[in-house]
C-alpha positions in Angstrom: 0.1 -0.2 -0.1 2.7 2.5 1.2 4.7 1.6 -2.1 1.9 2.3 -4.5 1.2 5.5 -2.6 4.5 7.0 -2.2 6.3 6.1 -5.6 5.6 8.7 -8.3 6.2 6.1 -11.1 5.2 2.9 -11.8 2.2 2.8 -9.4 0.5 -0.2 -11.6 3.4 -2.2 -11.8 3.6 -2.3 -7.7 -0.2 -2.7 -7.5 -0.1 -5.7 -9.9 2.9 -7.4 -8.7 1.5 -7.0 -5.2 -1.6 -8.8 -6.2 0.0 -12.0 -8.1 -1.0 -15.6 -6.6 2.8 -16.1 -5.3 2.7 -12.7 -3.7 0.0 -13.3 -1.8 0.8 -16.9 -0.8 4.2 -15.6 0.3 2.6 -12.8 2.3 0.0 -14.8 4.0 2.6 -17.4 5.0 4.9 -17.5 8.1 7.9 -17.3 5.6 10.4 -14.2 6.5 10.0 -13.4 2.8 6.7 -11.6 3.4 8.8 -8.9 5.5 11.4 -9.2 2.9 8.8 -8.3 -0.2 7.2 -5.1 1.9 10.8 -4.0 2.9 12.0 -4.1 -0.7 8.8 -2.6 -2.3 8.8 0.4 -0.1 12.6 0.9 -0.1 12.4 1.1 -3.9 9.5 3.4 -3.9 10.9 5.7 -1.4 14.2 6.1 -3.8 12.2 6.4 -7.1 10.5 9.2 -5.0 13.8 10.6 -4.6 14.5 10.5 -8.2 11.7 11.7 -9.8 10.3 14.1 -7.7 10.6 17.8 -8.1 11.3 19.4 -5.0 14.5 19.0 -2.5 15.1 16.0 -0.6 13.2 16.4 2.7 14.6 15.1 6.2 11.7 12.6 6.4 12.4 11.0 2.8 16.2 10.8 3.7 15.6 9.2 7.0 12.9 6.6 5.7 15.2 5.8 3.0 18.1 5.1 5.7 15.7 3.4 8.0 14.4 1.0 5.3 17.7 0.4 4.0 19.1 -0.8 7.2 16.2 -3.0 7.8 16.1 -4.4 4.5 19.8 -5.5 4.0 20.3 -7.6 6.9 16.8 -9.2 6.3 17.9 -10.8 3.2 21.4 -9.6 2.2 21.5 -10.2 -1.5 18.6 -8.0 -1.9 20.8 -5.2 -0.4 21.9 -4.3 -4.3 18.4 -2.2 -4.4 20.5 0.6 -2.3 22.7 1.4 -5.5 19.0 3.1 -6.4 20.3 6.1 -3.9 23.2 6.9 -6.6 20.3 7.6 -9.4 19.0 10.5 -6.8 19.9 13.8 -8.7 22.4 15.8 -7.2 20.3 18.9 -7.5 17.7 17.4 -5.2 20.4 18.3 -2.3 21.3 21.3 -1.1 25.0 20.8 -2.1 27.2 18.1 -3.8 28.7 17.2 -0.6 25.5 16.2 0.9 24.5 14.5 -2.0 27.5 12.0 -1.9 27.5 12.1 2.0 24.0 10.9 2.0 24.2 8.0 -0.8 27.5 6.7 0.6 26.1 6.9 4.1 23.1 4.7 2.8 25.4 2.2 1.5 27.5 2.1 4.3 25.0 1.7 7.0 23.4 -1.0 5.0 26.6 -2.5 4.9 27.2 -2.1 8.8 23.7 -3.9 9.4 24.7 -6.8 7.4 28.2 -6.9 8.9 26.5 -6.7 12.6 23.7 -9.2 12.0 24.5 -11.7 9.2 28.3 -12.1 8.9 28.5 -15.8 10.7 25.6 -17.0 8.4 27.5 -15.5 5.1 30.8 -17.0 6.2 29.1 -20.4 6.7 27.1 -20.1 3.5 30.0 -19.6 1.2 32.1 -22.3 3.1 34.8 -20.0 4.4 33.9 -20.7 7.8 34.0 -24.5 7.2 30.5 -24.9 7.0 30.2 -25.8 3.2 32.2 -29.4 4.0 29.3 -30.5 6.8 26.9 -32.6 5.2 23.5 -31.7 4.0 20.4 -33.4 3.4 17.5 -33.0 1.3 14.5 -34.8 -0.2 16.1 -37.9 1.6 19.6 -37.5 0.2 22.7 -36.5 2.1 25.8 -34.8 0.4 28.2 -32.0 0.6 27.2 -28.2 -0.9 29.3 -26.4 -3.3 31.4 -23.7 -1.8 33.2 -20.8 -2.8 36.5 -23.0 -3.2 34.7 -24.9 -6.1 34.0 -21.5 -7.9 37.5 -20.6 -7.5 38.9 -23.6 -8.5 37.1 -23.9 -11.6 35.4 -20.7 -12.6 34.6 -22.0 -16.4 32.9 -25.1 -14.9 31.0 -22.8 -12.8 30.0 -20.5 -15.6 28.8 -23.5 -17.7 26.8 -24.8 -14.9 25.2 -21.2 -14.5 24.3 -21.1 -18.3 23.1 -24.7 -18.0 20.8 -23.5 -15.4 19.3 -20.7 -16.8 18.4 -22.8 -20.2 16.8 -25.7 -18.2 15.3 -23.8 -15.5 14.1 -20.5 -17.0 10.6 -21.4 -17.6 10.1 -22.9 -14.3 11.2 -19.7 -12.8 8.9 -17.5 -14.9 6.2 -19.9 -13.8 6.9 -19.7 -10.1 7.4 -16.2 -10.4 3.6 -15.2 -10.9 2.5 -18.3 -8.9 2.0 -21.2 -11.7 2.7 -23.7 -8.7 1.9 -22.7 -4.9 2.5 -24.3 -1.6 4.9 -27.2 -1.7 4.5 -27.1 -5.7 1.0 -29.0 -4.7 -1.0 -26.6 -6.4 0.1 -26.4 -10.2 -1.6 -24.7 -12.8 -2.0 -24.6 -16.5 0.6 -22.3 -18.3 -2.5 -20.6 -19.6 -3.1 -19.3 -15.7 0.5 -18.1 -15.6 0.4 -16.7 -19.0 -2.7 -14.5 -18.0 -1.2 -13.2 -15.2 2.0 -12.4 -17.2 -0.1 -10.3 -19.5 -1.5 -8.5 -16.7 2.0 -7.5 -15.7 2.9 -6.3 -19.2 -0.2 -3.9 -19.4 1.0 -2.4 -16.2 4.1 -1.2 -17.6 3.1 1.6 -20.2 3.5 5.2 -19.1 0.1 7.1 -18.5 0.2 9.8 -21.1 -0.5 12.4 -18.4 2.6 11.6 -16.4 5.8 13.8 -17.2 7.9 11.6 -16.0 10.6 10.2 -17.9 12.8 7.4 -17.5 16.2 8.1 -19.3 18.2 5.4 -20.8 21.0 5.8 -18.2 18.5 4.8 -15.4 17.0 2.0 -17.3 20.3 0.6 -17.9 21.1 0.7 -14.0 17.5 -0.8 -13.4 18.6 -3.8 -15.6 22.1 -4.2 -13.9 20.5 -3.7 -10.3 18.2 -6.7 -11.3 20.6 -8.9 -13.1 22.9 -8.6 -10.2 20.4 -9.1 -7.6 19.2 -12.4 -9.7 22.7 -13.6 -9.8 23.1 -13.3 -6.4 20.1 -15.3 -5.7 21.1 -18.0 -7.6 24.6 -17.9 -6.3 23.2 -18.2 -2.6 21.2 -21.5 -3.7 24.4 -22.8 -5.3 25.9 -22.3 -1.9 22.8 -23.3 0.5 21.1 -26.3 -1.6 23.2 -27.6 -4.3 25.1 -30.9 -4.0 28.8 -30.7 -5.6 27.9 -33.9 -7.6 24.5 -31.8 -9.5 25.2 -30.1 -12.9 22.2 -27.7 -12.4 21.9 -25.1 -9.7 19.0 -26.9 -7.9 16.1 -24.8 -5.5 16.1 -21.6 -7.2 12.2 -20.4 -7.3 10.8 -17.5 -9.4 9.3 -16.0 -5.9 13.1 -15.2 -5.3 13.1 -12.4 -7.8 9.7 -10.7 -6.7 11.7 -8.0 -4.7 13.3 -6.9 -7.6 10.8 -7.3 -10.6 9.5 -3.5 -10.0 13.0 -2.1 -11.2 13.1 -4.7 -14.4 9.9 -3.8 -15.4 10.4 0.0 -14.9 13.1 -0.4 -17.3 10.7 -1.4 -20.3 8.8 1.8 -20.0 9.1 3.8 -23.0 7.6 7.0 -25.1 6.3 4.7 -27.8 3.6 2.9 -25.9 1.6 5.2 -23.7 -1.9 4.9 -22.4 -4.7 7.6 -22.7 -6.6 6.2 -20.4 -6.2 5.3 -16.5 -7.1 1.7 -16.3 -5.6 1.2 -12.9 -8.9 -0.1 -11.5 -9.6 -2.4 -14.6 -6.1 -4.1 -13.8 -7.0 -4.5 -10.1 -10.4 -6.1 -10.8 -9.0 -8.5 -13.5 -6.2 -9.5 -10.8 -8.9 -10.3 -8.3 -11.0 -12.3 -11.0 -7.9 -14.3 -12.0 -7.1 -15.0 -8.4 -10.6 -16.1 -7.4 -10.7 -18.3 -10.5 -7.4 -19.9 -9.2 -8.6 -20.4 -5.7 -11.7 -21.9 -7.3 -9.8 -24.2 -9.3 -7.8 -25.5 -6.5 -10.5 -26.2 -4.3 -12.3 -28.3 -7.3 -9.1 -30.3 -7.8 -8.9 -30.9 -4.2 -12.5 -32.2 -4.0 -11.4 -34.6 -6.8 -8.5 -35.6 -5.1 -6.0 -34.0 -7.6 -3.8 -32.5 -4.7 
């Protein structure tokens, strides 16, 4: 709600992503990803407000950006890549060049400090630096040794090949689980036309409203794409360390929902001057998402009655 309210650009994007079946499923669960999603969306919206508003940066906005950067970074470290958004805030939004750089690097340093204070032992164990990577790990009834940082250092080309192989074999699965094609422990699987319906609504949320005078310049779009790419790579890398046996040839365990906190900046990168909407159809998108979600729930209920789940 607050992300949609505060952002000056991409309100439809935040709204539709928030109404995806996977988003609703995660936020209704006990997973801490629910908190991560809310923090990531709100932090992104506040940064966009700083980037595209016309007035000077207020003290309230500066404090809010700092607070949510510090809260988001240790919550799930890899999404701290979103703190790079502060470097897109124009210098003229500040009283001086010095204040601009002090604020931007201050946000970055405070986020890093929060990570080091609260998550450093976990990160060292995850990468195997602290010896945790050599401990047996159990999943799906099997026991094995997980990949560690040394595996990448010893065979970087092998890791690159494995990464590309994973993109090739798992890309469609990630897209499907991004919107919610498979929910719970993948017990509720929907046909591809269901996922495509939600993807279509996502695409309809991208175009710029004709009344908006905000232009996303190519440099900003490039940064948006880079932030998503770096964040997505870190997601995959974390699962490589945390869930993939060193005997496997594909990185196992990555789900599309892990990319949800980064999705708004990616979709904003596709906004352009060519495809513009003359009418505000935000309510139509909202009602469409509601209808699609109700239809999805009915389908799950019918399958449960028929013993299909």
